[in-house]
C-alpha positions as CSV (number, residue, x, y, z in Angstrom):
1,M,61.5,-14.5,-65.6
2,K,63.3,-11.9,-63.5
3,L,60.3,-11.2,-61.2
4,L,59.7,-14.9,-60.6
5,A,63.3,-15.5,-59.8
6,M,63.4,-12.6,-57.4
7,L,60.3,-13.6,-55.6
8,G,61.4,-17.2,-55.5
9,G,64.8,-16.2,-54.0
10,I,63.2,-14.0,-51.3
11,I,60.7,-16.8,-50.4
12,A,63.4,-19.4,-50.4
13,L,65.5,-17.2,-48.1
14,I,62.6,-16.9,-45.7
15,E,61.9,-20.6,-45.8
16,A,65.5,-21.5,-45.3
17,I,65.8,-19.1,-42.3
18,A,62.6,-20.6,-40.9
19,G,64.0,-24.1,-41.4
20,F,67.2,-23.1,-39.7
21,F,65.2,-22.3,-36.5
22,G,63.1,-25.5,-36.8
23,W,60.0,-23.8,-38.2
24,G,60.3,-25.1,-41.7
25,F,57.9,-27.4,-43.6
26,Y,60.5,-30.2,-44.0
27,G,64.2,-30.6,-44.4
28,W,67.3,-32.4,-43.2
29,G,68.1,-30.0,-40.4
30,I,70.8,-27.4,-40.1
31,F,72.8,-28.6,-43.1
32,S,69.9,-28.2,-45.6
33,S,69.0,-24.8,-44.2
34,I,72.5,-23.5,-44.6
35,V,72.7,-24.8,-48.2
36,A,69.3,-23.4,-49.0
37,I,70.3,-20.0,-47.6
38,I,73.5,-20.0,-49.8
39,I,71.6,-21.0,-52.9
40,A,68.9,-18.3,-52.3
41,I,71.5,-15.7,-51.8
42,V,73.2,-16.8,-55.1
43,V,69.9,-16.6,-56.9
44,L,69.2,-13.1,-55.6
45,L,72.7,-11.9,-56.5
46,S,72.2,-13.3,-60.0
47,V,69.0,-11.4,-60.3
48,F,70.2,-8.1,-58.9
49,R,73.7,-8.1,-60.3
50,P,73.6,-10.2,-63.5
51,D,76.8,-11.7,-64.8
52,N,78.8,-10.5,-61.8
53,P,78.8,-13.4,-59.4
54,I,77.2,-15.9,-61.8
55,P,75.6,-15.5,-65.2
56,Y,71.9,-14.7,-65.2
57,N,70.7,-17.6,-67.4
58,A,67.6,-19.6,-67.6
59,M,69.5,-22.9,-67.3
60,F,71.1,-21.7,-64.1
61,L,67.7,-20.8,-62.7
62,I,66.4,-24.2,-63.5
63,I,69.3,-25.9,-61.8
64,F,69.1,-23.7,-58.8
65,G,65.3,-24.2,-58.6
66,I,65.8,-27.9,-58.4
67,I,68.5,-27.6,-55.8
68,M,66.2,-25.3,-53.7
69,I,63.4,-27.8,-53.9
70,V,65.7,-30.6,-52.6
71,F,67.1,-28.5,-49.8
72,S,64.0,-27.3,-47.9
73,S,62.7,-24.5,-50.0
74,I,59.7,-25.8,-51.8
75,F,57.7,-22.7,-52.7
76,G,60.7,-20.5,-53.5
77,G,62.3,-23.3,-55.5
78,I,59.1,-23.8,-57.5
79,L,59.0,-20.1,-58.4
80,V,62.6,-20.0,-59.5
81,L,62.1,-23.2,-61.5
82,I,59.0,-21.8,-63.2
83,G,60.9,-18.6,-64.0
84,G,63.8,-20.6,-65.5
85,I,61.4,-22.7,-67.6
86,L,59.7,-19.5,-68.9
87,G,63.0,-18.0,-69.7
88,Y,64.1,-21.1,-71.5
89,V,60.9,-21.3,-73.5
90,N,61.0,-17.6,-74.5
91,K,64.4,-18.1,-76.1
C-alpha cells in the first residue's frame, strides 16, 4: 500500500507539472494542474510523514486517488487508488 501510494504520488506530481506546461494528457488547464500538484504533495507527505499533515489511512488514499483522477493525473491517481483499495481490503 505504501509503495503504490508513493509511486502514485510521484507519477501524479510529474503528470501535474507536465499538465501545467501544457504537455499533459488531458485536463482543465492551469487550475486542474495546480489542484493536482497540491493533492500529489499531500499524498507524498502522508506517505513520508504519516499522521503529521494528514493521517495515513486507506480511506484517505481512496479519496485522494479519485480526486487525482478527476484533476489530470490518471496514472498516478490509479496507483494511489489501487494502494488505498489494497490497504482497505487488508484490514
